[in-house]
C-alpha positions as CSV (number, residue, x, y, z in Angstrom):
1,M,-5.5,-83.9,-77.4
2,I,-9.6,-84.1,-77.4
3,K,-11.8,-84.7,-74.9
4,I,-14.5,-87.1,-76.1
5,S,-17.8,-87.6,-74.1
6,K,-18.7,-91.7,-73.0
7,D,-22.5,-90.6,-73.9
8,N,-22.1,-88.3,-76.8
9,S,-18.7,-89.6,-78.7
10,E,-19.8,-90.5,-81.8
11,Q,-21.3,-86.5,-82.1
12,D,-17.9,-85.0,-80.5
13,L,-16.0,-87.2,-83.4
14,Q,-18.0,-86.1,-86.2
15,D,-17.2,-82.5,-84.7
16,F,-13.6,-83.4,-84.9
17,A,-13.8,-84.6,-88.2
18,Y,-15.9,-81.7,-89.6
19,R,-13.4,-78.8,-87.6
20,W,-10.8,-81.1,-89.7
21,F,-12.2,-80.7,-93.0
22,K,-13.3,-76.7,-92.5
23,L,-9.4,-76.6,-92.0
24,F,-8.7,-77.6,-95.0
25,S,-11.6,-76.1,-96.9
26,E,-10.1,-72.2,-95.2
27,N,-6.6,-73.6,-96.8
28,R,-5.4,-73.9,-93.7
29,I,-3.9,-77.6,-94.0
30,N,-0.5,-76.9,-91.6
31,E,-3.2,-76.1,-88.6
32,A,-5.6,-79.2,-89.4
33,I,-2.4,-81.6,-89.2
34,L,-1.1,-79.7,-85.7
35,L,-4.7,-81.0,-84.4
36,L,-2.8,-84.5,-85.0
37,D,-0.9,-85.7,-82.0
38,E,0.7,-89.0,-83.3
39,T,1.8,-90.8,-86.7
40,N,0.0,-94.0,-87.2
41,S,1.0,-97.2,-87.0
42,Y,3.2,-97.2,-90.0
43,G,5.1,-93.9,-88.7
44,T,3.6,-91.6,-91.6
45,V,4.3,-88.2,-90.2
46,W,1.7,-86.2,-92.5
47,T,2.3,-83.2,-94.0
48,E,0.6,-80.7,-96.2
49,D,2.9,-81.8,-99.5
50,T,2.5,-85.1,-98.7
51,I,-1.7,-84.9,-98.0
52,K,-2.2,-83.0,-101.5
53,K,0.3,-84.8,-103.4
54,L,-2.0,-87.9,-101.8
55,I,-5.4,-86.6,-102.8
56,E,-4.8,-84.0,-105.9
57,V,-2.0,-86.4,-107.6
58,D,-2.1,-89.9,-106.8
59,T,-5.9,-90.0,-106.0
60,F,-8.0,-87.5,-108.0
61,G,-5.3,-86.4,-110.3
62,S,-6.3,-85.2,-113.9
63,E,-5.5,-89.3,-115.3
64,T,-8.6,-90.1,-113.0
65,R,-12.5,-89.8,-113.8
66,F,-12.4,-87.2,-111.0
67,G,-9.9,-85.0,-112.5
68,R,-11.5,-85.5,-116.1
69,E,-14.5,-83.8,-114.3
70,H,-12.8,-81.7,-112.5
71,P,-10.5,-80.2,-114.6
72,E,-9.1,-76.8,-112.0
73,G,-8.2,-79.1,-109.4
74,V,-9.6,-80.4,-106.5
75,T,-11.1,-77.9,-104.2
76,Y,-11.7,-78.5,-100.7
77,S,-15.4,-77.8,-99.5
78,N,-16.5,-76.6,-96.0
79,P,-18.8,-79.5,-94.6
80,E,-20.9,-77.4,-92.5
81,T,-22.3,-76.0,-96.0
82,I,-23.0,-79.1,-98.0
83,K,-25.9,-81.4,-97.2
84,K,-24.5,-84.8,-96.0
85,P,-26.0,-87.8,-98.1
86,D,-27.3,-90.9,-96.9
87,Y,-24.2,-92.4,-98.7
88,C,-22.3,-90.7,-96.7
89,I,-19.9,-93.2,-94.5
90,A,-19.5,-91.9,-91.1
91,S,-18.2,-95.0,-89.0
92,L,-17.3,-95.1,-85.1
93,I,-15.8,-98.5,-83.6
94,E,-15.3,-98.5,-79.8
95,F,-12.1,-100.3,-79.3
96,T,-13.2,-103.3,-77.1
97,D,-9.6,-102.7,-74.2
98,G,-11.5,-99.2,-73.9
99,R,-8.4,-97.4,-75.2
100,G,-10.5,-95.7,-77.3
101,Y,-12.0,-95.4,-80.7
102,S,-11.2,-95.8,-84.9
103,Y,-13.5,-93.4,-86.8
104,E,-13.9,-93.2,-90.4
105,H,-15.7,-90.2,-92.3
106,D,-16.1,-89.4,-96.5
107,F,-14.4,-85.9,-96.9
108,P,-15.8,-83.3,-98.8
109,L,-14.4,-82.2,-102.1
110,N,-15.2,-79.7,-105.0
111,G,-18.8,-79.3,-103.3
112,T,-19.6,-82.3,-102.5
113,W,-19.6,-85.4,-100.5
114,S,-16.5,-87.3,-101.8
115,D,-15.4,-91.4,-102.1
116,L,-12.3,-89.8,-100.3
117,T,-12.0,-91.3,-96.3
118,A,-10.0,-90.2,-93.6
119,H,-9.6,-92.9,-91.1
120,F,-8.7,-91.2,-87.3
121,E,-7.8,-93.1,-84.4
122,F,-8.9,-91.9,-80.8
123,K,-6.3,-93.2,-78.7
124,K,-6.9,-92.6,-74.9
125,I,-4.4,-90.9,-72.6
126,D,-5.4,-90.2,-69.0
127,D,-8.6,-88.3,-69.4
128,H,-8.2,-87.1,-73.6
129,F,-7.4,-88.5,-76.6
130,A,-4.7,-88.6,-78.8
131,V,-5.7,-87.6,-82.3
132,I,-4.1,-90.0,-85.0
133,L,-4.7,-90.1,-88.5
134,N,-4.4,-93.5,-90.1
135,D,-5.0,-93.2,-93.3
136,L,-6.6,-91.4,-96.1
137,H,-8.3,-93.6,-98.6
138,V,-10.7,-94.4,-101.8
139,M,-13.4,-97.2,-101.1
């Protein structure tokens, strides 16, 4: 669970996403998973293996253009060390019923911002927000 300030929600959510991505870059994927509070609406229980398979095999495996350009495989990158380009997706939607936020942000791979997007939901519970990873997908 995290706190989100009403007047600085976008920065708070970007800070969370960067912290989550940074854990990946430090090969602390299980710690990133521990920051998730609930399964998504499909009941997905994210594990290190399911995330790595989704990213490193299914999405960016050796048979893809990305895989051919990076034969050494996928490396996770610290977002704080990479200049964020204008085309990088970061999208915040506040739910009209006040129950939370939807937040999408591109995911850095191999030293650059990639087409991989993490889609989070932040669901209000009292004065905190539960963190849900809805999806990882390529736009």
